[in-house]
C-alpha positions in Angstrom: 0.0 0.2 0.0 2.9 2.2 0.8 4.7 1.5 -2.1 1.7 2.4 -4.3 0.8 5.8 -2.7 4.5 6.7 -3.3 4.1 5.6 -6.7 1.2 8.0 -7.5 2.8 10.8 -5.6 6.1 10.5 -8.0 3.5 10.0 -11.3 1.6 13.7 -9.7 4.5 15.2 -9.5 5.8 14.0 -13.0 2.8 15.4 -14.6 2.9 19.2 -12.7 6.7 19.2 -13.6 5.6 18.3 -17.4 3.1 21.1 -17.1 5.3 23.8 -16.0 7.8 22.6 -18.2 5.2 23.6 -21.0 4.1 26.4 -19.6 7.8 28.2 -19.4 8.0 27.2 -23.2 5.2 29.0 -24.7 4.1 28.1 -28.4 1.1 27.5 -31.0 0.0 24.1 -32.6 -1.8 24.0 -36.3 -3.4 20.9 -37.3 -4.9 21.6 -41.4 -7.6 18.9 -41.8 -9.6 18.9 -45.0 -8.9 22.6 -45.6 -9.3 24.2 -42.6 -6.8 25.5 -40.1 -7.1 24.5 -36.3 -4.7 26.2 -34.0 -4.3 26.5 -30.7 -1.7 26.6 -28.0 0.7 23.8 -27.1 -0.2 23.8 -23.3 -4.1 23.9 -24.1 -3.6 21.1 -27.0 -1.2 19.0 -24.4 -4.3 19.2 -21.5 -7.0 18.3 -24.0 -5.1 15.3 -24.9 -4.6 13.8 -21.6 -8.3 14.8 -20.5 -9.1 12.5 -23.8 -7.0 9.3 -22.5 -8.6 9.9 -19.2 -11.5 9.8 -20.9 -11.1 6.9 -23.0 -10.0 4.9 -19.6 -13.0 5.7 -18.0 -15.4 4.6 -20.7 -13.4 1.2 -21.1 -13.5 0.8 -17.5 -17.1 1.3 -17.6 -18.0 -1.0 -20.4 -15.9 -3.8 -19.4 -17.6 -3.3 -15.4 -20.9 -3.5 -17.5 -19.4 -6.7 -19.4 -18.3 -8.9 -16.2 -21.0 -7.6 -13.9 -22.9 -10.8 -14.5 -19.4 -12.8 -13.2 -18.6 -10.8 -10.9 -22.1 -10.7 -8.8 -21.8 -15.0 -9.1 -18.3 -14.4 -7.9 -19.1 -12.4 -4.9 -21.6 -14.8 -3.8 -19.7 -17.5 -4.0 -16.7 -16.1 -1.8 -19.3 -14.7 0.5 -20.6 -18.7 0.5 -16.8 -19.8 0.9 -16.4 -17.5 3.7 -19.3 -19.1 5.8 -18.3 -22.1 5.4 -14.8 -21.3 6.6 -16.5 -19.8 9.4 -18.2 -23.0 10.1 -15.4 -24.9 9.8 -13.3 -22.9 12.1 -16.0 -23.3 14.3 -16.7 -26.8 14.2 -12.8 -27.6 14.6 -12.7 -25.6 18.3 -16.2 -27.4 18.8 -14.5 -30.7 18.0 -11.1 -29.8 20.3 -13.5 -28.9 23.0 -15.5 -32.1 23.1 -18.5 -31.0 21.8 -19.7 -33.8 19.4 -23.4 -32.2 19.0 -21.9 -29.0 17.6 -18.7 -30.5 15.7 -21.2 -32.7 13.8 -23.9 -30.0 13.0 -20.7 -27.5 12.0 -19.6 -30.0 10.1 -23.0 -30.3 7.9 -22.5 -26.7 7.5 -19.4 -26.7 6.3 -20.1 -29.4 3.6 -23.1 -27.6 2.4 -20.6 -24.5 1.9 -17.8 -25.9 0.8 -16.9 -29.1 -1.1 -14.7 -31.7 0.6 -12.7 -32.1 -2.6 -11.7 -28.5 -2.2 -11.5 -28.5 1.4 -10.0 -31.6 3.1 -10.4 -30.5 6.8 -14.1 -31.1 6.6 -13.1 -34.8 6.9 -10.9 -34.1 9.5 -13.8 -32.5 11.3 -16.1 -35.3 10.5 -13.7 -38.2 12.0 -12.7 -36.1 15.1 -16.8 -35.3 15.5 -17.3 -39.4 14.9 -14.5 -40.3 17.4 -16.0 -38.3 20.1 -19.4 -39.8 20.0 -17.7 -43.2 19.7 -18.3 -44.4 16.1 -14.7 -45.5 15.1 -15.3 -47.3 12.1 -16.6 -44.0 10.8 -13.8 -42.4 11.8 -11.6 -45.0 10.5 -13.0 -44.7 6.9 -12.3 -40.8 7.1 -9.2 -41.7 8.2 -8.4 -43.9 5.1 -9.9 -41.6 2.6 -7.6 -38.9 3.9 -4.6 -41.3 3.6 -5.1 -41.7 -0.4 -5.2 -38.3 -0.8 -1.8 -37.0 -1.3 -2.8 -33.6 0.1 -3.6 -35.3 3.5 -1.9 -38.5 3.6 0.1 -37.5 6.4 -2.8 -36.4 8.8 -4.8 -39.9 7.4 -2.2 -42.1 8.6 -1.4 -40.5 12.4 -5.3 -41.0 13.1 -4.9 -44.7 11.3 -2.0 -45.2 13.2 -3.9 -43.8 16.8 -6.5 -45.9 16.2 -4.6 -48.9 15.3 -2.9 -48.4 19.2 -6.2 -47.9 20.7 -7.6 -51.4 19.6 -4.0 -52.8 20.4 -3.4 -53.8 17.1 0.6 -53.3 16.8 1.3 -54.8 14.0 -1.0 -52.6 12.1 0.1 -49.6 13.9 3.8 -50.6 13.3 2.8 -50.6 9.2 1.1 -47.6 9.2 4.0 -45.5 11.4 6.8 -47.1 8.8 4.6 -46.1 6.0 4.3 -42.4 7.3 8.4 -42.1 8.1 9.1 -43.6 4.5 7.0 -40.7 3.1 8.0 -37.9 5.4 11.1 -39.1 7.8 10.8 -35.6 9.0 7.7 -36.5 11.4 8.2 -36.6 14.8 5.7 -39.1 16.1 6.1 -41.7 13.1 10.2 -41.3 13.2 9.8 -42.0 16.9 7.3 -44.8 16.7 9.0 -46.6 13.6 12.4 -46.0 16.0 10.7 -48.0 18.9 8.8 -51.0 16.8 12.5 -51.7 15.3 14.1 -51.7 18.6 11.3 -54.0 20.1 12.0 -56.1 17.2 16.1 -56.0 17.8 16.4 -54.5 14.3 19.1 -52.5 15.5 20.6 -51.8 11.8 17.2 -50.4 10.2 17.0 -48.2 13.8 20.2 -46.8 13.7 19.7 -45.7 9.8 16.2 -44.1 10.8 18.1 -42.5 13.3 20.5 -41.1 11.0 17.7 -39.9 8.9 16.5 -38.2 11.7 19.4 -36.4 12.7 20.5 -35.5 9.1 16.7 -34.2 8.9 16.7 -32.1 12.3 13.9 -33.8 13.8 15.9 -34.4 17.0 18.5 -32.3 18.7 21.8 -33.5 18.3 22.4 -34.4 21.9 19.0 -36.7 21.6 20.1 -38.0 18.9 23.9 -39.0 20.1 22.2 -40.4 23.4 19.7 -42.8 21.3 22.4 -43.6 19.3 24.8 -44.6 22.0 21.9 -46.8 23.5 21.2 -48.6 20.0 25.0 -49.2 19.5 25.2 -50.4 23.0 21.9 -52.8 22.5 23.5 -54.3 19.5 27.0 -54.6 20.9 25.3 -56.7 23.8 23.8 -59.0 21.4 27.6 -59.5 19.5 29.1 -59.9 22.9 29.0 -63.7 22.9 29.6 -64.7 19.3 31.4 -61.6 18.3 33.5 -59.9 21.1 35.5 -57.5 18.5 32.2 -56.6 16.9 30.7 -55.9 20.7 33.9 -54.4 21.4 33.9 -52.0 18.5 30.0 -50.9 19.0 30.2 -50.2 22.8 33.8 -48.0 22.1 31.5 -46.1 19.4 28.6 -45.8 21.7 31.0 -44.4 24.3 32.3 -41.8 22.1 28.9 -40.3 22.0 27.8 -40.7 25.4 31.0 -40.8 27.6 29.5 -41.3 31.0 26.9 -44.3 29.5 27.5 -47.1 32.1 25.8 -50.0 30.1 28.3 -49.3 27.4 31.6 -49.4 29.3 30.2 -52.5 30.9 29.9 -54.3 27.5 33.2 -52.8 26.0 35.0 -54.0 29.2 33.5 -57.5 28.9 34.4 -57.5 24.8 38.2 -56.7 25.9 38.3 -59.6 28.8 37.9 -62.2 26.5 40.0 -60.8 24.0 42.8 -60.4 27.2 43.0 -56.5 27.1 42.9 -56.4 30.4 44.6 -53.0 30.7 42.5 -51.1 28.3 39.2 -52.4 30.2 40.3 -51.6 33.4 41.3 -48.2 31.7 37.6 -48.0 30.6 36.1 -49.1 33.8 38.3 -46.6 35.7 37.1 -43.6 33.7 33.4 -44.7 33.7 34.0 -45.0 37.8 35.1 -41.5 37.8 32.5 -40.1 36.1 29.9 -42.0 37.8 30.6 -44.8 40.3 28.2 -47.4 39.6 28.1 -50.9 41.7 28.4 -53.2 38.3 31.5 -51.1 37.4 33.2 -52.0 40.8 32.5 -55.6 40.7 33.7 -55.9 36.5 37.2 -54.0 37.8 37.6 -56.3 41.0 37.1 -59.5 39.2 38.6 -57.9 35.8 41.2 -61.2 36.2 39.8 -64.3 36.9 42.9 -65.7 38.4 43.7 -63.0 41.0 43.7 -64.1 44.6 41.0 -62.1 47.5 44.1 -60.1 48.3 44.3 -59.0 45.1 40.9 -58.1 44.7 40.7 -55.9 47.6 43.7 -54.2 46.6 42.0 -53.3 43.1 38.7 -52.5 45.3 41.3 -50.0 47.5 42.7 -48.5 44.0 38.8 -47.5 43.1 38.0 -46.3 46.4 41.5 -44.2 45.8 39.9 -42.4 42.6 36.5 -41.8 44.5 36.8 -41.1 47.8 34.2 -40.5 50.3 31.8 -42.2 47.9 29.3 -45.3 49.0 29.4 -47.0 46.0 33.7 -47.1 46.5 33.0 -48.2 50.4 30.8 -51.0 49.5 33.3 -52.5 47.1 36.0 -52.3 49.4 34.0 -53.4 52.3 32.9 -56.8 50.0 36.5 -57.3 48.9 37.7 -57.4 52.3 34.7 -59.3 53.5 35.8 -61.9 50.5 39.4 -61.7 51.9 38.6 -62.3 55.1 39.6 -59.2 56.7 37.0 -58.6 58.8 37.9 -55.3 60.8 38.3 -53.4 57.8 34.9 -55.3 55.7 33.1 -53.9 59.1 34.7 -50.3 58.9 34.1 -49.9 55.6 30.7 -50.9 55.9 29.6 -48.9 58.8 31.2 -45.6 56.9 28.6 -46.8 54.2 25.8 -46.8 55.9 26.7 -43.6 58.0 26.9 -42.0 54.8 24.1 -43.4 53.3 22.0 -45.7 55.6 20.6 -47.8 52.6 19.8 -51.9 52.3 23.0 -52.8 50.6 25.1 -51.5 53.9 23.6 -53.3 56.3 22.8 -56.5 54.0 26.7 -56.4 54.0 27.2 -56.5 58.0 25.1 -59.4 58.1 27.3 -61.0 55.8 30.3 -59.9 57.8 28.5 -60.5 61.0 27.5 -64.3 59.9 31.2 -64.8 58.3 33.2 -63.7 61.8 31.0 -64.7 64.3 28.2 -66.7 63.3 26.1 -65.0 66.1 22.5 -65.2 64.8 20.8 -63.1 66.8 23.6 -60.0 65.5 23.0 -61.1 62.0 19.4 -61.1 62.6 19.4 -57.5 63.6 21.4 -56.3 60.7 19.1 -58.0 58.6 15.9 -56.0 60.2 18.1 -52.7 59.8 17.9 -53.7 55.9 14.7 -54.5 56.0 13.9 -50.8 57.4 16.3 -48.9 55.1 15.8 -47.6 51.9 15.9 -50.0 49.1 19.1 -49.8 46.5 18.9 -47.9 43.1 18.0 -50.1 40.5 17.5 -50.4 36.7 13.8 -48.9 36.7 11.5 -48.1 33.6 7.9 -47.2 34.1 7.6 -48.8 37.1 9.1 -52.0 36.0 12.2 -53.1 38.2 14.9 -54.8 36.3 18.0 -56.6 37.2 20.0 -55.5 34.0 19.9 -52.6 32.0 17.7 -53.1 28.7 17.8 -50.7 25.8 13.7 -50.6 25.5 11.1 -50.7 28.2 8.8 -53.7 28.5 6.2 -51.9 29.6 5.5 -49.2 27.0 8.0 -50.3 24.7 10.0 -46.6 24.8 13.8 -46.6 24.1 16.0 -45.6 26.6 13.8 -46.0 29.3 15.8 -47.4 32.3 17.0 -45.4 34.7 19.4 -46.0 37.5 17.3 -44.7 40.7 15.8 -46.0 43.5 12.6 -48.1 42.8 9.2 -45.8 42.8 7.0 -46.8 45.6 10.0 -48.8 47.5 11.8 -45.7 48.9 11.4 -47.6 52.3 10.9 -51.0 53.0 7.9 -52.0 55.0 7.7 -51.1 58.4 6.2 -53.8 60.6 6.1 -51.9 63.6 5.2 -48.4 62.4 9.2 -47.4 63.3 11.1 -44.9 61.4 14.6 -46.3 60.0 17.4 -46.3 62.4 21.0 -44.7 62.2 24.5 -46.5 62.1 25.1 -45.2 65.3 21.6 -46.2 67.1 21.7 -49.8 65.2 25.3 -50.0 66.8 23.9 -48.9 70.4 21.1 -51.7 70.0 23.1 -54.2 68.7 23.0 -57.6 70.9 26.0 -58.3 72.6 28.2 -61.1 71.4 27.3 -64.7 72.7 29.7 -67.2 74.0 28.3 -70.5 73.1 29.1 -73.4 75.2 28.4 -76.9 75.3 26.7 -75.6 79.1 25.0 -73.0 77.4 21.7 -72.7 78.2 20.6 -72.1 74.4 18.3 -75.1 73.4 19.9 -75.4 69.9 23.3 -75.6 70.8 22.3 -77.9 73.8 20.5 -80.1 71.4 23.3 -80.3 69.5 26.0 -81.0 72.3 23.6 -83.4 73.9 23.4 -85.6 70.7 27.1 -85.7 70.2 27.3 -87.3 73.9 24.9 -90.0 73.2 26.7 -90.9 69.7 30.3 -91.2 71.7 28.5 -93.2 74.6 27.0 -95.5 72.0 30.9 -96.0 70.5 32.3 -96.7 73.8 32.8 -100.4 74.4 35.2 -101.7 77.2 37.6 -104.7 76.5 39.6 -107.2 78.9 43.0 -106.4 79.3 45.5 -108.4 77.5 47.4 -111.1 79.2 50.6 -110.2 80.8 54.0 -111.1 79.0 56.8 -112.5 80.7 59.3 -109.4 80.2 57.2 -106.8 81.5 56.3 -106.9 85.5 52.4 -107.7 86.3 50.8 -104.6 87.1 48.8 -104.4 90.7 45.6 -106.3 90.9 42.7 -103.6 90.8 40.4 -104.0 93.6 37.4 -105.6 93.8 34.7 -104.5 91.3 37.5 -102.5 89.5 38.0 -103.1 86.0 41.5 -103.4 84.6 42.6 -100.4 82.0 43.6 -101.5 78.7 47.1 -100.9 77.7 46.0 -98.5 75.3 44.5 -96.5 77.7 47.0 -94.5 78.8 45.7 -91.2 79.6 42.0 -91.4 81.6 39.2 -89.9 79.7 35.9 -88.2 81.1 32.8 -89.0 78.9 33.6 -89.9 75.6 36.6 -91.5 73.5 40.1 -91.2 74.5 41.3 -90.3 70.5 38.4 -87.8 70.4 39.8 -84.3 70.5 37.2 -82.9 72.1 36.6 -85.1 75.3 38.6 -83.6 77.9 40.1 -85.1 81.4 38.6 -82.8 84.2 41.7 -83.2 86.0 44.0 -81.7 82.6 44.0 -77.6 82.3 41.2 -77.0 80.0 41.5 -75.5 76.5 40.9 -72.1 75.5 36.9 -72.2 74.9 35.8 -71.4 71.6 32.3 -70.2 70.1 30.2 -73.1 68.6 29.1 -71.7 64.8 26.1 -72.8 62.9 25.6 -72.0 59.1 
């Protein structure tokens, strides 16, 4: 509009400048026509010519207006009708979005009466939405199929058919609709995401990676998200190759680590593949880098048991090396405590486990304390005490996706089929264990204060279980004792003194008196001999 005003102003200025130029240069214009001389001034002649041109233009406009008036009138009413149709269509779409099926159906019928459906395909969409609201899914699917056959609305129709297939649980049909949409338009986020998930669920990792690269090239997903999903797909493919093709698994896992350096499953698979190939040093380096970024119990276990021939003391040293890389960390303390328990260094194991419980009083620390108590003392009362604390303590982190808890990482959620759904966290709804007595979880200091005293279990202990075991053992020994007559004396040896009446002569092999058992039994002691240091009876 502004440009037109500027052009009009310039035209007026040029016209005025032309008239002023003619006025400054006076002259006469003569015309001889049929013997008559017509003479006038130049400025008057120019004005007459311009007026004549304007009159001709106005006359042509009027003639054209009259000539085209029927078409103009028809076009006016057609445009007015189309405007009313689009207004009804807009009102119907708003009503469908609000869930007003009655108004949406009414506006759809009005729109179809004012606009032809082949001119405006949104009428089919409005009718399909109204049918969905009213629960007439067969009619809605028919509308979506009609839209899928139209090149202009193919993507819209395929999405509607995909959603209907998902609603009915027809996963195979939904997969086909999504793949068809992704093949025709890989830039559609819903189609690409659905196809990616379906291919991942089927284990078609190569096809999924190819589709993800197309999405990345089309900038459908952000670069960071694309790299993360690419790492997940590579790790999943490496997991399948680990047993049959360790080299391929190693390459895929290392490539995944380049895309996501803190991805724990990729680091574990890369290390396992290198262990199979004998690359212990490189595998240990990968595990150390992963441990520095995010300490994880599976990383610690793989690192400690990197070499199968290591002794328990060697494993303890490796665990302490991990602790040096991430000191004051719960996972570091638990790894060292477990390695010390395996090496039977109970004092160190107990100290590390208690330190972990002080930092985070969770289930793993108390279970480890129970194992230490079982191995060191065998006191079942103290073991049950630690188990009770573990029952009340917050649960340990695990691989969780959509409420499903897995003992290992999986690339796809078994609940929703979502890709990269598993997270390492405490299970939802299990932050704390069940509290039967309604008490809150106790701290490690309280647990140590309430720890039962260590019981010195002796044969004469009043504990029933231990007493029963001792009585059974004494009965077995008594049945085995059978007195035998003394052998005849030889001439080389002096005859021993005759025993008193009623007494039995001891056999020569019975050089030592015994009490309540066989002489060769190491557990039977003479009451006149100084007793050995008393030991605790262990029950396993």
